[in-house]
C-alpha positions in Angstrom: -152.6 -78.9 78.2 -153.3 -82.3 76.8 -149.6 -83.0 75.9 -148.3 -86.0 77.8 -146.0 -84.7 80.5 -142.7 -86.3 81.3 -143.5 -86.5 85.0 -146.8 -88.2 84.3 -144.9 -90.7 82.2 -142.6 -91.4 85.2 -145.6 -91.8 87.5 -147.4 -94.2 85.1 -144.2 -96.3 85.2 -144.3 -96.4 89.0 -141.4 -94.0 89.5 -142.7 -91.5 92.0 -139.3 -90.8 93.6 -138.0 -88.3 91.1 -136.0 -86.4 93.7 -133.5 -86.9 96.5 -133.8 -85.0 99.8 -131.2 -82.3 100.4 -129.7 -83.5 103.7 -130.1 -87.3 103.8 -130.4 -88.1 100.1 -133.7 -90.0 100.7 -135.9 -90.8 97.8 -138.6 -88.0 97.6 -141.5 -87.0 95.4 -142.0 -83.7 93.7 -145.1 -83.0 95.8 -146.8 -80.3 93.7 -146.6 -78.3 90.4 -147.5 -74.8 91.5 -145.0 -71.9 91.3 -144.4 -72.0 95.1 -143.2 -75.6 94.8 -140.1 -74.5 92.9 -138.3 -73.5 96.1 -138.8 -77.0 97.6 -137.3 -78.5 94.4 -134.4 -76.1 94.5 -133.6 -77.1 98.1 -132.2 -80.4 96.7 -130.9 -79.0 93.4 -133.8 -79.7 91.1 -135.5 -77.1 88.9 -138.5 -77.0 86.6 -139.7 -80.5 87.5 -143.2 -79.8 86.1 -141.9 -78.2 82.9 -140.7 -79.6 79.6 -137.0 -79.3 80.4 -136.4 -80.3 84.0 -133.0 -80.0 85.6 -132.2 -83.2 87.6 -129.2 -83.9 89.7 -126.7 -85.9 87.7 -125.0 -87.4 90.8 -127.4 -87.5 93.8 -125.9 -88.4 97.2 -127.2 -90.2 100.2 -126.0 -90.4 103.8 -125.2 -93.9 105.2 -127.6 -94.9 107.9 -124.8 -95.1 110.4 -124.0 -91.4 110.0 -127.6 -90.1 109.9 -127.5 -89.2 113.5 -124.6 -86.8 113.0 -126.2 -85.3 109.9 -129.6 -84.6 111.5 -130.8 -81.0 112.1 -130.6 -81.7 115.8 -126.9 -82.5 115.7 -125.4 -80.7 112.7 -123.6 -78.3 113.1 -124.2 -78.0 116.9 -122.4 -81.2 117.9 -119.2 -80.4 119.7 -117.6 -83.4 118.0 -118.6 -82.1 114.6 -117.4 -78.5 115.4 -114.0 -79.8 116.4 -113.7 -81.9 113.3 -115.2 -79.3 110.9 -111.9 -78.1 109.4 -111.1 -81.7 108.4 -114.5 -82.8 107.1 -116.2 -79.6 105.8 -115.4 -80.3 102.1 -116.7 -83.9 102.5 -119.9 -82.7 104.2 -120.5 -80.0 101.6 -120.1 -82.4 98.7 -122.4 -84.9 100.3 -125.4 -82.4 100.4 -127.6 -82.6 97.3 -127.1 -79.3 95.6 -126.7 -78.4 91.9 -123.3 -77.7 90.6 -122.7 -74.4 88.8 -123.1 -76.1 85.5 -126.5 -77.6 86.4 -128.2 -74.4 87.5 -131.0 -73.1 85.1 -129.9 -70.5 82.6 -130.7 -66.9 83.4 -131.0 -64.1 80.7 -127.9 -62.0 80.6 -129.9 -58.8 80.7 -133.3 -58.5 82.6 -135.5 -55.6 81.6 -136.9 -53.3 84.2 -140.7 -52.8 83.8 -142.5 -50.0 85.7 -146.2 -50.7 86.2 -148.5 -47.9 87.4 -152.2 -48.6 88.2 -155.0 -47.6 90.5 -155.4 -51.0 92.0 -152.8 -53.9 92.0 -154.4 -57.3 92.5 -152.1 -60.1 93.6 -153.6 -63.4 92.5 -155.7 -64.3 89.5 -158.1 -66.9 91.0 -161.8 -66.5 91.8 -161.2 -63.7 94.3 -158.8 -61.7 92.2 -160.9 -61.9 89.1 -164.1 -61.1 90.9 -162.7 -57.9 92.5 -161.1 -56.9 89.2 -164.5 -57.2 87.5 -166.2 -55.0 90.2 -163.4 -52.4 90.1 -163.7 -52.3 86.3 -167.3 -51.3 86.6 -166.2 -48.3 88.7 -163.8 -47.3 86.0 -160.6 -47.9 88.0 -157.5 -49.1 86.3 -156.4 -52.6 87.5 -153.5 -54.9 87.1 -153.6 -58.6 88.0 -150.3 -60.4 88.9 -150.5 -64.2 88.8 -147.7 -66.6 89.4 -149.2 -69.4 87.3 -149.2 -69.2 83.5 -153.0 -69.3 83.6 -155.8 -67.5 85.4 -158.5 -69.3 87.5 -156.7 -70.7 90.5 -157.9 -74.0 91.8 -161.2 -73.7 89.8 -159.5 -74.0 86.5 -159.3 -77.8 86.9 -162.5 -78.3 89.0 -165.4 -80.0 87.0 -167.6 -80.6 90.1 -170.8 -78.7 90.7 -170.2 -75.8 93.0 -173.1 -74.5 94.9 -174.9 -71.6 93.0 -172.1 -71.4 90.4 -172.4 -74.6 88.3 -169.2 -76.3 87.2 -166.2 -74.6 88.6 -164.1 -74.7 85.4 -166.9 -73.4 83.2 -167.6 -70.5 85.6 -164.0 -69.4 86.0 -163.3 -69.6 82.2 -166.2 -67.3 81.6 -165.1 -64.9 84.3 -161.5 -64.9 83.0 -162.7 -63.9 79.6 -164.8 -61.1 81.0 -162.0 -59.6 83.0 -159.1 -60.1 80.6 -160.6 -57.6 78.1 -160.6 -54.7 80.6 -157.7 -55.5 83.0 -153.9 -55.8 82.4 -153.0 -59.4 83.3 -149.4 -60.5 84.1 -149.4 -64.3 84.2 -146.2 -66.2 85.0 -145.2 -63.3 87.2 -144.4 -63.6 90.9 -145.2 -60.7 93.2 -142.2 -60.8 95.6 -143.3 -58.3 98.2 -142.4 -55.0 99.6 -139.1 -53.1 100.1 -138.9 -49.8 101.9 -139.4 -47.8 98.7 -140.9 -50.2 96.2 -143.1 -53.2 95.5 -141.3 -55.8 93.4 -142.1 -58.7 91.2 -140.3 -60.9 88.6 -141.2 -63.1 85.7 -140.7 -66.8 86.2 -138.2 -66.9 83.2 -136.2 -64.2 85.1 -136.3 -61.9 82.0 -138.3 -59.1 83.7 -138.1 -57.2 87.0 -141.3 -55.4 87.8 -141.6 -52.2 89.9 -145.2 -51.6 90.9 -146.8 -48.3 91.7 -150.4 -48.3 92.9 -153.0 -46.5 95.0 -154.4 -49.6 96.5 -153.3 -53.3 96.6 -155.6 -56.3 97.0 -154.1 -59.5 98.2 -156.0 -62.5 96.7 -153.5 -65.3 96.7 -156.0 -67.9 97.9 -155.0 -71.0 99.8 -152.0 -73.3 99.7 -152.2 -77.1 100.1 -149.6 -78.4 102.6 -148.0 -81.8 103.1 -149.6 -84.1 105.7 -147.6 -85.1 108.8 -147.7 -88.7 109.9 -145.2 -91.6 110.4 -143.6 -92.2 107.1 -144.8 -89.0 105.4 -141.5 -88.8 103.5 -143.1 -91.1 101.0 -142.7 -90.0 97.3 -146.4 -90.9 96.7 -147.9 -87.9 98.5 -149.1 -85.2 96.0 -151.3 -82.2 96.6 -154.9 -82.1 95.4 -154.6 -79.4 92.7 -151.5 -81.0 91.2 -153.2 -84.5 91.2 -156.1 -83.1 89.2 -153.7 -81.4 86.7 -151.6 -84.6 86.3 -154.7 -86.7 85.5 -156.8 -84.2 83.5 -154.1 -82.4 81.6 -151.1 -84.7 81.4 -152.3 -88.2 81.3 -151.5 -89.7 84.7 -153.6 -92.8 85.4 -153.6 -93.9 89.0 -155.9 -96.8 90.0 -156.6 -96.0 93.6 -156.2 -92.8 95.6 -156.9 -91.6 99.1 -157.8 -87.9 99.4 -157.0 -86.6 102.9 -159.0 -83.6 104.0 -162.8 -83.4 104.0 -163.6 -79.7 103.8 -165.3 -78.2 100.7 -162.2 -78.4 98.6 -161.2 -81.9 99.8 -164.6 -83.3 99.0 -164.6 -81.7 95.6 -161.1 -83.1 94.8 -162.5 -86.6 95.7 -165.7 -85.9 93.6 -163.5 -85.0 90.5 -161.5 -88.1 90.9 -164.5 -90.4 91.4 -166.2 -88.9 88.3 -163.2 -89.9 86.3 -163.7 -93.5 87.3 -160.8 -93.7 89.7 -161.2 -95.8 92.9 -161.4 -93.0 95.4 -161.2 -92.9 99.2 -161.8 -89.9 101.4 -160.1 -89.7 104.8 -159.9 -87.2 107.7 -159.3 -87.4 111.4 -162.4 -85.3 112.1 -165.5 -86.8 113.6 -167.6 -86.2 110.5 -167.0 -85.0 106.9 -166.2 -81.3 107.4 -168.0 -80.0 104.4 -171.6 -79.0 105.0 -172.2 -78.1 101.4 -171.0 -81.3 99.8 -171.3 -84.0 102.4 -174.2 -85.7 100.7 -172.2 -86.0 97.5 -169.7 -88.4 99.0 -172.1 -91.3 99.5 -173.9 -90.5 96.2 -170.7 -91.0 94.3 -169.8 -94.2 96.1 -166.7 -92.7 97.7 -165.5 -94.9 100.6 -164.6 -92.9 103.7 -162.1 -93.2 106.5 -163.5 -90.4 108.7 -162.5 -90.3 112.3 -159.3 -92.2 111.5 -155.6 -91.4 112.0 -152.8 -92.5 109.7 -150.6 -94.3 112.2 -148.1 -95.8 109.7 -147.1 -95.7 106.1 -144.8 -97.8 104.1 -143.9 -97.9 100.4 -144.2 -101.3 98.8 -144.1 -102.7 95.3 -147.9 -102.5 94.9 -148.2 -98.9 96.2 -148.3 -97.0 99.5 -149.5 -99.2 102.3 -151.3 -97.1 105.0 -152.4 -98.2 108.4 -155.3 -96.3 109.9 -156.8 -96.4 113.4 -159.8 -94.7 115.0 -159.2 -91.4 116.7 -159.1 -91.3 120.6 -157.4 -94.7 120.6 -158.7 -97.1 123.2 -161.0 -94.4 124.7 -163.1 -94.5 121.5 -166.4 -96.3 121.7 -165.8 -98.0 118.4 -162.5 -99.7 117.7 -161.5 -99.7 114.1 -158.2 -100.5 112.3 -157.9 -100.7 108.6 -155.1 -101.1 106.0 -155.4 -99.7 102.5 -153.0 -99.7 99.6 -153.1 -96.7 97.2 -151.1 -95.4 94.3 -151.3 -91.8 95.6 -152.0 -90.1 98.9 -153.6 -86.8 98.0 -153.2 -83.9 100.5 -156.2 -81.6 100.1 -155.5 -79.9 103.5 -155.2 -76.2 102.8 -154.2 -73.1 104.6 -154.8 -69.4 103.8 -151.7 -67.8 102.1 -150.6 -65.2 104.7 -147.1 -64.4 103.4 -147.7 -60.9 102.1 -149.9 -59.7 105.0 -147.2 -61.0 107.4 -144.5 -59.2 105.4 -146.4 -56.0 106.0 -146.7 -56.6 109.7 -150.4 -57.3 109.7 -151.5 -59.2 112.9 -151.8 -62.9 112.1 -154.3 -64.5 114.4 -155.8 -68.0 114.9 -159.4 -68.4 113.7 -160.3 -72.1 113.2 -163.7 -71.2 111.8 -162.1 -69.9 108.6 -159.0 -72.0 108.2 -156.5 -71.4 111.0 -153.9 -68.6 110.9 -155.3 -65.6 109.0 -154.7 -61.9 108.8 -156.9 -59.9 111.1 -159.3 -57.9 108.8 -162.7 -56.3 108.6 -165.8 -57.2 106.6 -164.5 -55.2 103.7 -161.1 -56.9 103.7 -159.4 -53.8 104.9 -156.2 -54.7 106.8 -156.0 -51.4 108.6 -153.1 -50.0 106.6 -155.1 -47.5 104.6 -154.7 -49.0 101.1 -154.2 -52.7 101.6 -157.1 -55.3 101.3 -157.3 -59.0 101.4 -160.0 -60.9 99.5 -161.0 -64.6 99.3 -159.3 -67.5 100.9 -156.2 -65.5 101.7 -158.2 -63.8 104.3 -159.9 -67.0 105.6 -161.5 -70.0 103.9 -165.0 -69.2 102.7 -167.4 -70.8 100.1 -167.0 -69.5 96.6 -170.4 -67.7 96.6 -169.3 -65.6 99.6 -165.9 -64.8 98.0 -167.7 -63.3 95.0 -169.8 -61.1 97.3 -166.9 -60.2 99.5 -165.0 -59.1 96.3 -167.9 -56.7 95.5 -167.7 -55.2 99.1 -164.0 -54.7 98.7 -164.4 -52.9 95.4 -167.1 -50.7 96.8 -165.0 -49.8 99.8 -162.2 -48.6 97.4 -164.8 -46.8 95.4 -166.0 -44.9 98.4 -162.4 -43.8 99.2 -162.1 -42.6 95.6 -165.4 -40.7 95.7 -166.9 -43.0 93.0 -169.5 -44.6 95.3 -171.6 -43.1 98.2 -171.3 -44.6 101.6 -175.0 -45.5 101.5 -174.4 -47.9 98.7 -171.6 -49.6 100.5 -173.6 -49.8 103.8 -176.5 -51.5 102.0 -174.3 -54.1 100.2 -172.4 -54.7 103.4 -175.6 -55.4 105.4 -176.6 -57.9 102.8 -173.2 -59.6 102.8 -173.4 -59.9 106.6 -176.8 -61.6 106.3 -175.4 -64.0 103.7 -172.5 -64.9 106.2 -175.0 -65.6 109.0 -177.3 -67.6 106.7 -174.4 -69.7 105.3 -172.6 -70.3 108.6 -173.0 -67.9 111.6 -169.5 -68.7 112.7 -168.1 -66.9 109.6 -169.9 -63.7 110.7 -169.0 -64.0 114.4 -165.3 -64.4 113.8 -165.0 -61.4 111.4 -167.1 -59.4 113.9 -164.6 -60.3 116.6 -161.8 -59.2 114.2 -163.4 -55.8 113.8 -164.6 -55.1 117.3 -162.6 -57.4 119.6 -163.9 -59.0 122.7 -167.1 -57.1 123.8 -166.1 -54.2 121.6 -162.7 -53.7 123.4 -160.6 -54.2 120.2 -158.9 -57.2 121.8 -159.2 -60.4 119.8 -159.3 -63.4 122.2 -157.4 -66.2 120.4 -158.6 -69.7 121.1 -156.4 -72.7 121.8 -155.8 -75.1 118.9 -158.2 -78.0 119.1 -157.2 -79.6 115.9 -154.3 -79.4 113.4 -155.8 -80.8 110.1 -152.4 -81.5 108.5 -151.3 -83.7 111.5 -152.9 -86.8 110.2 -151.7 -89.0 113.1 -153.5 -87.1 115.9 -157.2 -86.1 115.5 -157.8 -85.6 119.2 -155.9 -84.6 122.3 -156.0 -88.3 123.4 -154.0 -89.2 120.3 -151.1 -86.9 121.0 -149.1 -89.0 123.4 -149.1 -92.0 121.1 -148.4 -89.8 118.0 -145.2 -88.5 119.6 -143.7 -92.0 119.9 -143.1 -91.9 116.1 -142.0 -88.2 116.0 -138.7 -89.1 114.3 -140.6 -90.4 111.3 -142.8 -87.3 110.9 -141.2 -84.8 108.6 -142.2 -81.1 109.0 -139.7 -79.3 106.7 -139.0 -81.2 103.5 -136.4 -78.7 102.3 -134.1 -79.3 105.3 -135.2 -82.8 106.4 -136.5 -81.5 109.8 -138.7 -84.0 111.7 -141.1 -83.4 114.6 -138.5 -85.1 116.8 -135.9 -82.5 115.8 -138.2 -79.7 116.7 -139.2 -81.2 120.0 -135.5 -81.7 120.7 -134.8 -78.1 119.9 -137.5 -77.0 122.3 -136.0 -79.0 125.1 -132.5 -77.5 124.4 -134.0 -74.0 124.4 -135.8 -74.8 127.7 -132.4 -75.8 129.1 -133.2 -79.4 129.3 -136.6 -79.0 131.0 -139.1 -81.7 130.1 -142.4 -80.3 129.0 -145.4 -82.5 129.8 -148.0 -83.3 127.2 -150.4 -84.7 129.8 -151.0 -82.3 132.6 -152.3 -83.7 135.9 -154.8 -82.1 138.2 -153.2 -79.3 140.2 -150.6 -78.6 137.6 -152.8 -76.4 135.4 -151.6 -73.0 136.7 -148.0 -73.9 136.5 -148.4 -75.1 132.9 -150.4 -72.1 131.8 -147.5 -69.8 133.0 -145.0 -71.9 131.1 -143.5 -69.9 128.2 -142.3 -72.0 125.2 -139.6 -70.8 122.8 -140.9 -68.9 119.8 -140.9 -70.2 116.2 -138.0 -67.8 115.3 -135.7 -69.4 117.9 -136.8 -72.9 116.9 -136.1 -72.0 113.2 -132.6 -70.9 114.1 -131.8 -74.1 116.0 -132.9 -76.7 113.5 -133.1 -74.8 110.2 -136.9 -75.2 109.9 -138.1 -73.1 107.0 -134.7 -71.9 105.9 -134.7 -73.7 102.6 -135.4 -71.9 99.3 -139.2 -72.3 99.7 -138.9 -70.1 102.8 -141.2 -72.2 105.0 -144.2 -72.1 102.7 -144.9 -75.8 103.5 -143.8 -76.0 107.1 -143.9 -72.8 109.3 -147.7 -72.5 109.7 -148.2 -76.3 110.0 -145.5 -76.5 112.7 -147.0 -73.7 114.6 -150.4 -75.3 114.7 -149.0 -78.8 115.5 -146.9 -77.5 118.4 -149.8 -75.3 119.7 -152.0 -78.4 119.6 -149.5 -80.6 121.3 -148.8 -78.2 124.2 -152.3 -76.6 124.2 -151.0 -73.1 123.7 -152.3 -70.3 121.6 -150.5 -69.9 118.2 -149.5 -66.4 119.0 -147.5 -67.6 122.0 -145.2 -69.4 119.6 -145.6 -66.8 116.8 -144.2 -67.1 113.3 -140.7 -66.3 112.1 -140.4 -63.0 110.2 -141.7 -63.4 106.7 -139.2 -61.7 104.5 -138.9 -60.4 100.9 -138.8 -62.0 98.3 -141.7 -64.5 97.9 -139.6 -66.7 95.7 -135.8 -66.8 95.0 -134.7 -64.2 92.4 -131.3 -64.7 90.7 -128.9 -61.8 91.4 -128.5 -61.3 87.6 -132.3 -60.5 87.4 -132.0 -58.0 90.3 -128.8 -56.5 88.9 -130.2 -56.4 85.4 -133.2 -54.5 86.6 -131.1 -51.6 87.8 
């Protein structure tokens, strides 16, 4: 892990723009180094950017500024002019897009082996939740298999040297847990679980040499959270990197930034800032929330001398020779009691804003609902993590963001629930542990308990979950309050939502207007217009996706679909379910046809 990484060398030389965007050919950064980032790189023809042998475009293209309007997702290929000229210009257009040639694509083994895996319990994700539930299931004598996309176990804790409440240092705790579990559990690292077909559950190795067919009695989804890009004017800067990747670059690969701004102040965001400050890096912490969100670690911020920009919006960003120049203003604009405007120059803007990974529950058709208390859009589940499908459970941050100590206890509840179904544990044992878990939820934060209770029972025991309106979209760094929305929309053409397809917020708003047959949708509703506005039906995310190509890149919307849903719901004060999500399809990550064919 200590070997100097090529991409760290580039960053230390000041070269953050190692990519070009797919549509416009703008300079872009690699953003992150986790397995799900590979789809984003592939959208522009890049592969293995965080490996030892990266594949980089030999001849990147860019669109002249005078033609950008025609190339935008709002115009291409729906412009009548372009449609009429298409037979003449199609080859030119295709050649201008940044895609790898056939000779630049990564090599794929000629023959992939088909591997059948049979187990009692299949666990997808080898972080804290997955390891904890495997440990508990092992005590019951059940055979378990862990599938982990990264080449190491431990999830985000593998790089976290901060003190975690009741656990000690995160890295030390997870290293010990990994060793305990590895001896009694089959572990497949570097393996992506792709999802579900009608007659099989499929996965593949990241080197494409193996196609896995999984057979199981129960499956536990423990994929954790995913950090997403921030949305603000100028967010196409190559200097934005996610929190987990920033820590890897610095601690493992020798990246040496001087000054960073960590955006996102929940437990994880504060701990990212703590890790950086402890390394002697000049660290700022920002968020457009009223206070630091983390109750557990709020006091650590001041103790470590971390300067904060809390209650601030990022209203402008510009790359310069000395770094990324960010302009921040107080939330609520002129209505705020205290007017504040600051400018800060940083080497890296770190996005620590995270969302639960809902891909696999959505593939299975599990209801995805909005619960801001536990991270936003989450699968509707019970206290045991049961998704109501008989043999499918969700554990840890994938089912809603919770403190680590509660994740470990929830993992035990899930294991006991499976044990009861298998006749290995009596119901009394589960009931006793469940009552204690509920008390811990209430003691830590009563909102955790209340939202899961509403999941289980619905409104007043009716089974109906009353979804609230979105009051804040944490990744939309330019608008922390409703009062900021109108001003934020003025720069919508500089706020990128989908980095794979270069789709901006302006493109999406334009698509909504087209789908509403040109009808203007007000952001500010006057007195007396409330009822008319409530009855207004916006086009769903599936239709928006088809108009502008949002989420159609190889990453399959992992960085943009949920964020766009929350931002639009916030802008129009609608419930996320009114917009919905496009259908999440198999596979989780692109699989070469040779791997699929070789597995037959």
